[in-house]
N, CA, C and O atoms as CSV, one atom per row, in Angstrom:
chain,resi,resn,atom,element,x,y,z
A,1,MET,N,N,31.367,20.806,11.985
A,1,MET,CA,C,30.487,21.304,12.954
A,1,MET,C,C,31.028,20.954,14.347
A,1,MET,O,O,31.427,19.821,14.615
A,2,GLU,N,N,31.027,21.921,15.181
A,2,GLU,CA,C,31.563,21.737,16.533
A,2,GLU,C,C,30.539,21.037,17.408
A,2,GLU,O,O,29.340,21.158,17.156
A,3,PRO,N,N,30.975,20.309,18.427
A,3,PRO,CA,C,30.068,19.617,19.312
A,3,PRO,C,C,29.003,20.546,19.953
A,3,PRO,O,O,27.850,20.159,20.144
A,4,ARG,N,N,29.419,21.730,20.261
A,4,ARG,CA,C,28.468,22.691,20.867
A,4,ARG,C,C,27.373,23.062,19.921
A,4,ARG,O,O,26.223,23.192,20.339
A,5,GLU,N,N,27.689,23.242,18.634
A,5,GLU,CA,C,26.678,23.544,17.631
A,5,GLU,C,C,25.753,22.358,17.436
A,5,GLU,O,O,24.540,22.524,17.303
A,6,PHE,N,N,26.317,21.173,17.418
A,6,PHE,CA,C,25.513,19.966,17.230
A,6,PHE,C,C,24.504,19.844,18.377
A,6,PHE,O,O,23.330,19.557,18.143
A,7,ILE,N,N,24.945,20.054,19.577
A,7,ILE,CA,C,24.064,19.963,20.758
A,7,ILE,C,C,22.960,21.008,20.641
A,7,ILE,O,O,21.800,20.728,20.941
A,8,GLY,N,N,23.324,22.208,20.204
A,8,GLY,CA,C,22.302,23.269,20.041
A,8,GLY,C,C,21.281,22.929,18.981
A,8,GLY,O,O,20.089,23.171,19.173
A,9,TYR,N,N,21.725,22.367,17.852
A,9,TYR,CA,C,20.789,21.993,16.793
A,9,TYR,C,C,19.886,20.832,17.270
A,9,TYR,O,O,18.684,20.822,17.007
A,10,THR,N,N,20.485,19.869,17.968
A,10,THR,CA,C,19.728,18.727,18.461
A,10,THR,C,C,18.680,19.190,19.481
A,10,THR,O,O,17.549,18.705,19.468
A,11,PHE,N,N,19.051,20.120,20.360
A,11,PHE,CA,C,18.087,20.621,21.345
A,11,PHE,C,C,16.973,21.400,20.651
A,11,PHE,O,O,15.817,21.293,21.061
A,12,ALA,N,N,17.278,22.167,19.631
A,12,ALA,CA,C,16.269,22.929,18.906
A,12,ALA,C,C,15.333,21.975,18.180
A,12,ALA,O,O,14.120,22.183,18.167
A,13,PHE,N,N,15.876,20.956,17.591
A,13,PHE,CA,C,15.045,19.961,16.878
A,13,PHE,C,C,14.138,19.246,17.873
A,13,PHE,O,O,12.947,19.098,17.600
A,14,ALA,N,N,14.655,18.795,19.017
A,14,ALA,CA,C,13.868,18.085,19.992
A,14,ALA,C,C,12.800,18.976,20.568
A,14,ALA,O,O,11.683,18.516,20.804
A,15,SER,N,N,13.110,20.266,20.807
A,15,SER,CA,C,12.128,21.211,21.332
A,15,SER,C,C,11.007,21.410,20.315
A,15,SER,O,O,9.835,21.422,20.691
A,16,GLY,N,N,11.340,21.565,19.051
A,16,GLY,CA,C,10.345,21.730,18.034
A,16,GLY,C,C,9.448,20.488,17.913
A,16,GLY,O,O,8.237,20.598,17.722
A,17,LEU,N,N,10.051,19.342,18.024
A,17,LEU,CA,C,9.323,18.073,17.978
A,17,LEU,C,C,8.298,17.994,19.125
A,17,LEU,O,O,7.132,17.663,18.910
A,18,VAL,N,N,8.746,18.296,20.305
A,18,VAL,CA,C,7.877,18.246,21.487
A,18,VAL,C,C,6.737,19.256,21.329
A,18,VAL,O,O,5.581,18.914,21.579
A,19,ILE,N,N,7.032,20.462,20.928
A,19,ILE,CA,C,6.034,21.514,20.708
A,19,ILE,C,C,5.021,21.080,19.656
A,19,ILE,O,O,3.820,21.298,19.820
A,20,GLY,N,N,5.494,20.476,18.591
A,20,GLY,CA,C,4.613,20.014,17.551
A,20,GLY,C,C,3.653,18.915,18.008
A,20,GLY,O,O,2.464,18.934,17.692
A,21,VAL,N,N,4.207,17.946,18.770
A,21,VAL,CA,C,3.366,16.861,19.301
A,21,VAL,C,C,2.324,17.391,20.233
A,21,VAL,O,O,1.154,17.019,20.143
A,22,LEU,N,N,2.740,18.273,21.149
A,22,LEU,CA,C,1.773,18.864,22.101
A,22,LEU,C,C,0.676,19.661,21.346
A,22,LEU,O,O,-0.505,19.541,21.669
A,23,ALA,N,N,1.059,20.444,20.376
A,23,ALA,CA,C,0.081,21.245,19.638
A,23,ALA,C,C,-0.867,20.327,18.900
A,23,ALA,O,O,-2.064,20.607,18.847
A,24,THR,N,N,-0.376,19.242,18.330
A,24,THR,CA,C,-1.226,18.294,17.637
A,24,THR,C,C,-2.232,17.677,18.595
A,24,THR,O,O,-3.417,17.585,18.273
A,25,LEU,N,N,-1.781,17.258,19.758
A,25,LEU,CA,C,-2.670,16.623,20.730
A,25,LEU,C,C,-3.725,17.615,21.213
A,25,LEU,O,O,-4.891,17.251,21.367
A,26,LEU,N,N,-3.335,18.845,21.450
A,26,LEU,CA,C,-4.276,19.835,21.988
A,26,LEU,C,C,-5.277,20.308,20.918
A,26,LEU,O,O,-6.415,20.648,21.242
A,27,LEU,N,N,-4.860,20.327,19.671
A,27,LEU,CA,C,-5.698,20.888,18.621
A,27,LEU,C,C,-6.414,19.799,17.796
A,27,LEU,O,O,-7.106,20.115,16.828
A,28,ALA,N,N,-6.255,18.557,18.166
A,28,ALA,CA,C,-6.855,17.454,17.419
A,28,ALA,C,C,-8.372,17.560,17.450
A,28,ALA,O,O,-8.944,17.795,18.515
A,29,PRO,N,N,-9.049,17.392,16.298
A,29,PRO,CA,C,-10.486,17.573,16.235
A,29,PRO,C,C,-11.288,16.410,16.799
A,29,PRO,O,O,-12.503,16.539,16.953
A,30,VAL,N,N,-10.668,15.288,17.113
A,30,VAL,CA,C,-11.354,14.120,17.661
A,30,VAL,C,C,-10.636,13.636,18.928
A,30,VAL,O,O,-9.482,13.984,19.180
A,31,SER,N,N,-11.351,12.824,19.714
A,31,SER,CA,C,-10.732,12.270,20.914
A,31,SER,C,C,-9.679,11.252,20.524
A,31,SER,O,O,-9.599,10.801,19.382
A,32,GLY,N,N,-8.878,10.912,21.513
A,32,GLY,CA,C,-7.854,9.874,21.294
A,32,GLY,C,C,-8.404,8.542,20.851
A,32,GLY,O,O,-7.848,7.893,19.965
A,33,GLU,N,N,-9.509,8.130,21.476
A,33,GLU,CA,C,-10.113,6.853,21.127
A,33,GLU,C,C,-10.604,6.873,19.684
A,33,GLU,O,O,-10.403,5.904,18.951
A,34,GLU,N,N,-11.237,7.949,19.273
A,34,GLU,CA,C,-11.704,8.081,17.883
A,34,GLU,C,C,-10.515,8.057,16.905
A,34,GLU,O,O,-10.555,7.420,15.853
A,35,MET,N,N,-9.463,8.778,17.303
A,35,MET,CA,C,-8.256,8.826,16.418
A,35,MET,C,C,-7.669,7.455,16.257
A,35,MET,O,O,-7.307,7.064,15.147
A,36,ARG,N,N,-7.561,6.687,17.372
A,36,ARG,CA,C,-7.012,5.320,17.281
A,36,ARG,C,C,-7.899,4.437,16.407
A,36,ARG,O,O,-7.404,3.605,15.647
A,37,THR,N,N,-9.204,4.625,16.520
A,37,THR,CA,C,-10.119,3.840,15.695
A,37,THR,C,C,-9.927,4.162,14.189
A,37,THR,O,O,-9.903,3.265,13.346
A,38,GLN,N,N,-9.795,5.448,13.890
A,38,GLN,CA,C,-9.576,5.870,12.510
A,38,GLN,C,C,-8.271,5.319,11.972
A,38,GLN,O,O,-8.219,4.829,10.844
A,39,ILE,N,N,-7.199,5.396,12.785
A,39,ILE,CA,C,-5.888,4.905,12.388
A,39,ILE,C,C,-5.977,3.404,12.127
A,39,ILE,O,O,-5.447,2.925,11.125
A,40,ARG,N,N,-6.651,2.638,13.028
A,40,ARG,CA,C,-6.749,1.235,12.884
A,40,ARG,C,C,-7.528,0.856,11.595
A,40,ARG,O,O,-7.134,-0.057,10.869
A,41,GLU,N,N,-8.637,1.578,11.333
A,41,GLU,CA,C,-9.400,1.328,10.113
A,41,GLU,C,C,-8.565,1.596,8.848
A,41,GLU,O,O,-8.582,0.815,7.897
A,42,ARG,N,N,-7.848,2.704,8.865
A,42,ARG,CA,C,-6.983,3.019,7.691
A,42,ARG,C,C,-5.885,2.020,7.512
A,42,ARG,O,O,-5.550,1.652,6.386
A,43,ALA,N,N,-5.306,1.566,8.629
A,43,ALA,CA,C,-4.230,0.555,8.556
A,43,ALA,C,C,-4.809,-0.755,7.998
A,43,ALA,O,O,-4.197,-1.397,7.145
A,44,ASP,N,N,-5.977,-1.139,8.482
A,44,ASP,CA,C,-6.592,-2.379,7.960
A,44,ASP,C,C,-6.866,-2.250,6.465
A,44,ASP,O,O,-6.575,-3.173,5.705
A,45,ALA,N,N,-7.413,-1.137,6.042
A,45,ALA,CA,C,-7.734,-0.925,4.586
A,45,ALA,C,C,-6.436,-0.958,3.772
A,45,ALA,O,O,-6.374,-1.558,2.699
A,46,SER,N,N,-5.406,-0.302,4.304
A,46,SER,CA,C,-4.117,-0.330,3.606
A,46,SER,C,C,-3.549,-1.713,3.502
A,46,SER,O,O,-3.018,-2.091,2.458
A,47,GLY,N,N,-3.650,-2.489,4.582
A,47,GLY,CA,C,-3.182,-3.868,4.590
A,47,GLY,C,C,-3.936,-4.709,3.555
A,47,GLY,O,O,-3.327,-5.532,2.872
A,48,GLN,N,N,-5.223,-4.515,3.434
A,48,GLN,CA,C,-5.988,-5.260,2.444
A,48,GLN,C,C,-5.591,-4.846,1.038
A,48,GLN,O,O,-5.530,-5.694,0.149
A,49,GLN,N,N,-5.322,-3.586,0.813
A,49,GLN,CA,C,-4.863,-3.120,-0.493
A,49,GLN,C,C,-3.517,-3.722,-0.843
A,49,GLN,O,O,-3.289,-4.154,-1.973
A,50,ILE,N,N,-2.641,-3.745,0.122
A,50,ILE,CA,C,-1.317,-4.295,-0.093
A,50,ILE,C,C,-1.392,-5.783,-0.446
A,50,ILE,O,O,-0.701,-6.257,-1.349
A,51,LYS,N,N,-2.252,-6.515,0.291
A,51,LYS,CA,C,-2.409,-7.941,-0.004
A,51,LYS,C,C,-2.959,-8.160,-1.397
A,51,LYS,O,O,-2.502,-9.047,-2.118
A,52,ALA,N,N,-3.943,-7.352,-1.782
A,52,ALA,CA,C,-4.531,-7.465,-3.124
A,52,ALA,C,C,-3.487,-7.160,-4.199
A,52,ALA,O,O,-3.411,-7.875,-5.198
A,53,SER,N,N,-2.698,-6.131,-4.014
A,53,SER,CA,C,-1.666,-5.760,-4.945
A,53,SER,C,C,-0.597,-6.844,-5.050
A,53,SER,O,O,-0.105,-7.151,-6.136
A,54,TYR,N,N,-0.255,-7.405,-3.922
A,54,TYR,CA,C,0.735,-8.517,-3.905
A,54,TYR,C,C,0.190,-9.676,-4.680
A,54,TYR,O,O,0.908,-10.255,-5.495
A,55,GLY,N,N,-1.072,-10.047,-4.458
A,55,GLY,CA,C,-1.678,-11.158,-5.172
A,55,GLY,C,C,-1.647,-10.915,-6.684
A,55,GLY,O,O,-1.302,-11.814,-7.451
A,56,GLN,N,N,-2.001,-9.724,-7.102
A,56,GLN,CA,C,-1.993,-9.368,-8.525
A,56,GLN,C,C,-0.599,-9.417,-9.079
A,56,GLN,O,O,-0.391,-9.948,-10.170
A,57,GLY,N,N,0.369,-8.877,-8.362
A,57,GLY,CA,C,1.747,-8.909,-8.829
A,57,GLY,C,C,2.291,-10.315,-8.913
A,57,GLY,O,O,3.006,-10.664,-9.852
A,58,ARG,N,N,1.951,-11.110,-7.936
A,58,ARG,CA,C,2.378,-12.519,-7.949
A,58,ARG,C,C,1.804,-13.267,-9.130
A,58,ARG,O,O,2.500,-14.049,-9.778
A,59,GLN,N,N,0.529,-13.026,-9.413
A,59,GLN,CA,C,-0.114,-13.687,-10.544
A,59,GLN,C,C,0.521,-13.271,-11.863
A,59,GLN,O,O,0.714,-14.094,-12.758
A,60,TRP,N,N,0.848,-11.964,-11.977
A,60,TRP,CA,C,1.462,-11.463,-13.172
A,60,TRP,C,C,2.819,-12.109,-13.397
A,60,TRP,O,O,3.132,-12.517,-14.515
A,61,VAL,N,N,3.629,-12.207,-12.346
A,61,VAL,CA,C,4.923,-12.832,-12.454
A,61,VAL,C,C,4.797,-14.290,-12.837
A,61,VAL,O,O,5.549,-14.781,-13.680
A,62,THR,N,N,3.839,-14.998,-12.217
A,62,THR,CA,C,3.620,-16.393,-12.590
A,62,THR,C,C,3.214,-16.533,-14.072
A,62,THR,O,O,3.689,-17.430,-14.769
A,63,ASP,N,N,2.352,-15.656,-14.530
A,63,ASP,CA,C,1.940,-15.693,-15.949
A,63,ASP,C,C,3.123,-15.426,-16.865
A,63,ASP,O,O,3.274,-16.108,-17.878
A,64,GLN,N,N,3.961,-14.455,-16.539
A,64,GLN,CA,C,5.084,-14.121,-17.382
A,64,GLN,C,C,6.099,-15.228,-17.402
A,64,GLN,O,O,6.628,-15.546,-18.467
A,65,THR,N,N,6.393,-15.828,-16.274
A,65,THR,CA,C,7.347,-16.937,-16.268
A,65,THR,C,C,6.787,-18.126,-17.041
A,65,THR,O,O,7.544,-18.837,-17.702
A,66,GLY,N,N,5.500,-18.352,-16.972
A,66,GLY,CA,C,4.898,-19.418,-17.754
A,66,GLY,C,C,5.048,-19.163,-19.237
A,66,GLY,O,O,5.344,-20.081,-20.001
A,67,LYS,N,N,4.848,-17.941,-19.647
A,67,LYS,CA,C,5.039,-17.569,-21.073
A,67,LYS,C,C,6.444,-17.773,-21.528
A,67,LYS,O,O,6.691,-18.294,-22.615
A,68,LEU,N,N,7.403,-17.348,-20.669
A,68,LEU,CA,C,8.813,-17.500,-21.006
A,68,LEU,C,C,9.187,-18.981,-21.133
A,68,LEU,O,O,9.929,-19.363,-22.038
A,69,ARG,N,N,8.677,-19.798,-20.234
A,69,ARG,CA,C,8.973,-21.238,-20.297
A,69,ARG,C,C,8.414,-21.826,-21.568
A,69,ARG,O,O,9.076,-22.616,-22.243
A,70,LYS,N,N,7.191,-21.441,-21.896
A,70,LYS,CA,C,6.534,-21.943,-23.098
A,70,LYS,C,C,7.287,-21.489,-24.385
A,70,LYS,O,O,7.453,-22.264,-25.327
A,71,ASP,N,N,7.715,-20.263,-24.388
A,71,ASP,CA,C,8.431,-19.686,-25.549
A,71,ASP,C,C,9.823,-20.324,-25.717
A,71,ASP,O,O,10.342,-20.392,-26.831
A,72,ASN,N,N,10.416,-20.783,-24.628
A,72,ASN,CA,C,11.793,-21.290,-24.693
A,72,ASN,C,C,11.869,-22.802,-24.798
A,72,ASN,O,O,12.962,-23.362,-24.706
A,73,GLN,N,N,10.728,-23.494,-24.990
A,73,GLN,CA,C,10.748,-24.937,-25.186
A,73,GLN,C,C,11.083,-25.231,-26.632
A,73,GLN,O,O,10.655,-24.514,-27.536
A,74,PRO,N,N,11.865,-26.306,-26.854
A,74,PRO,CA,C,12.242,-26.661,-28.243
A,74,PRO,C,C,10.983,-27.054,-29.013
A,74,PRO,O,O,10.019,-27.568,-28.444
A,75,GLU,N,N,11.015,-26.799,-30.336
A,75,GLU,CA,C,9.902,-27.065,-31.193
A,75,GLU,C,C,9.655,-28.556,-31.391
A,75,GLU,O,O,8.514,-28.968,-31.602
A,76,ASP,N,N,10.699,-29.366,-31.328
A,76,ASP,CA,C,10.540,-30.795,-31.619
A,76,ASP,C,C,10.080,-31.613,-30.374
A,76,ASP,O,O,9.926,-32.832,-30.450
A,77,GLY,N,N,9.872,-30.934,-29.260
A,77,GLY,CA,C,9.363,-31.613,-28.052
A,77,GLY,C,C,10.411,-32.324,-27.247
A,77,GLY,O,O,10.072,-33.075,-26.332
A,78,VAL,N,N,11.668,-32.119,-27.549
A,78,VAL,CA,C,12.765,-32.772,-26.803
A,78,VAL,C,C,13.158,-31.977,-25.644
A,78,VAL,O,O,14.061,-32.369,-24.904
């Protein structure tokens, strides 16, 4: 690809990006403050879900390693 083509593609991409952002802002069904509140609430909910999933995964790994340790202990207690 020639540098001139690259610049043309980059300009087209940037122009489309700017147009998309402007259209989104102009056509948004709620105000900016409401949108930020919704985003914050969804981010908080997602964070809580991630923490819960992490806790469950950590507990599962702990349980599995405990089982492996128990299974790999010698029978005579040595």
